[in-house]
C-alpha positions as CSV (number, residue, x, y, z in Angstrom):
1,Q,132.2,43.5,37.0
2,V,129.9,44.0,40.0
3,Q,131.0,43.4,43.5
4,L,128.6,42.8,46.4
5,V,129.8,43.0,50.0
6,E,127.6,41.9,52.9
7,S,128.1,43.0,56.4
8,G,126.2,43.1,59.7
9,G,126.1,39.4,60.6
10,G,126.8,38.0,64.0
11,L,125.6,36.2,67.0
12,V,122.2,37.1,68.5
13,Q,119.9,35.5,71.0
14,A,116.5,34.2,69.9
15,G,114.0,37.1,69.7
16,G,116.7,39.6,68.9
17,S,117.3,41.6,65.8
18,L,120.1,42.2,63.2
19,R,120.4,44.3,60.1
20,L,122.4,43.1,57.2
21,S,123.8,45.4,54.6
22,C,124.9,44.7,51.1
23,A,127.0,47.3,49.3
24,A,127.3,47.1,45.6
25,S,129.9,48.6,43.3
26,G,129.1,50.1,39.9
27,R,126.8,52.7,38.5
28,T,123.8,50.5,37.6
29,F,122.6,49.5,41.0
30,S,119.3,51.4,40.8
31,S,118.4,49.5,37.6
32,Y,118.4,46.0,39.1
33,A,116.3,44.1,41.6
34,M,118.2,42.7,44.5
35,G,117.7,39.5,46.5
36,W,118.7,37.8,49.8
37,F,119.3,34.1,50.1
38,R,120.6,32.0,53.0
39,Q,122.2,28.6,53.4
40,A,122.2,26.6,56.6
41,P,124.7,23.8,57.2
42,G,123.8,20.7,55.3
43,K,120.9,22.5,53.5
44,E,120.3,24.0,50.1
45,R,120.6,27.7,49.6
46,E,117.1,29.2,49.9
47,F,115.3,32.4,48.9
48,V,114.7,34.8,51.8
49,G,113.4,37.9,50.0
50,A,113.9,40.4,47.2
51,I,113.2,44.0,46.3
52,S,112.5,45.6,43.0
53,W,114.9,48.1,41.4
54,S,112.9,51.1,42.6
55,G,112.2,49.6,46.0
56,G,108.5,49.8,45.3
57,S,107.9,46.0,45.5
58,T,109.2,43.5,48.0
59,Y,108.9,39.7,48.1
60,Y,109.4,37.3,51.0
61,A,109.7,33.6,51.8
62,N,106.8,32.5,53.9
63,S,109.3,31.5,56.7
64,V,110.4,35.1,57.2
65,K,107.3,37.1,56.2
66,G,106.3,39.5,58.9
67,R,109.7,39.3,60.6
68,F,112.2,40.4,57.9
69,T,112.1,43.6,55.9
70,I,114.1,44.4,52.8
71,S,114.9,48.0,51.8
72,R,117.3,49.7,49.6
73,D,119.0,53.1,49.3
74,N,119.9,53.6,45.6
75,A,121.9,56.7,46.4
76,K,124.2,54.6,48.6
77,N,124.2,51.5,46.3
78,T,123.1,49.5,49.3
79,V,120.4,47.0,50.1
80,Y,119.4,46.0,53.6
81,L,117.8,43.1,55.4
82,Q,116.2,44.0,58.7
83,M,115.7,40.8,60.7
84,N,113.5,40.9,63.8
85,S,112.2,38.1,66.1
86,L,115.0,35.9,65.1
87,K,114.7,32.2,65.6
88,P,117.5,29.5,65.9
89,E,116.3,28.2,62.5
90,D,117.3,31.5,60.9
91,T,120.9,30.5,61.5
92,A,122.7,30.5,58.2
93,V,125.1,32.3,55.9
94,Y,123.2,35.1,54.3
95,Y,124.0,36.2,50.7
96,C,122.9,39.1,48.7
97,A,122.6,38.9,44.9
98,R,121.8,41.1,41.9
99,S,119.1,40.3,39.5
100,R,120.2,39.0,36.1
101,F,117.8,41.2,34.3
102,V,117.6,45.0,34.1
103,R,114.4,46.5,35.5
104,S,112.8,43.2,35.9
105,T,111.3,41.0,38.6
106,V,111.6,37.8,36.6
107,G,113.0,34.9,38.6
108,L,113.6,36.7,41.8
109,T,112.7,33.7,44.0
110,T,115.2,31.4,42.3
111,Q,119.0,31.4,42.3
112,G,119.0,31.3,38.5
113,G,117.5,34.8,38.5
114,Y,120.7,36.3,39.8
115,D,124.1,36.8,38.2
116,Y,126.2,38.4,40.9
117,W,126.6,37.2,44.5
118,G,128.3,38.4,47.6
119,Q,130.6,36.3,49.7
120,G,128.0,35.9,52.5
121,T,127.8,36.9,56.2
122,Q,127.2,34.5,59.0
123,V,124.1,34.9,61.2
124,T,123.9,32.7,64.3
125,V,120.8,32.7,66.5
126,S,121.2,31.1,69.9
127,S,118.3,29.6,71.8
């Protein structure tokens, strides 16, 4: 069983920055791509970004491209989401997730491509 624990959420003013972390349990972290999703009140959960198992490739939703950066530290079993130039529309609960497939980038932009999820961390951006 894999456990994912997000941290780093909070309240920030528009234009500010936050860095989210997602710590994973288990010994296989470095073999799986990881993703970040978010869900705003009354909206569907949406893809934010993903990173390949090696960290060599990253993928972003158009809405966050150029403002958010995903990275990972396989030695620490942790993936990060650096969020800059935050906007009120970035307000949501942010979730990290582990890819369903080992050493694959299949399905990284869809919820079905992931089999383990964290509990989420709230990010609130005030205007």
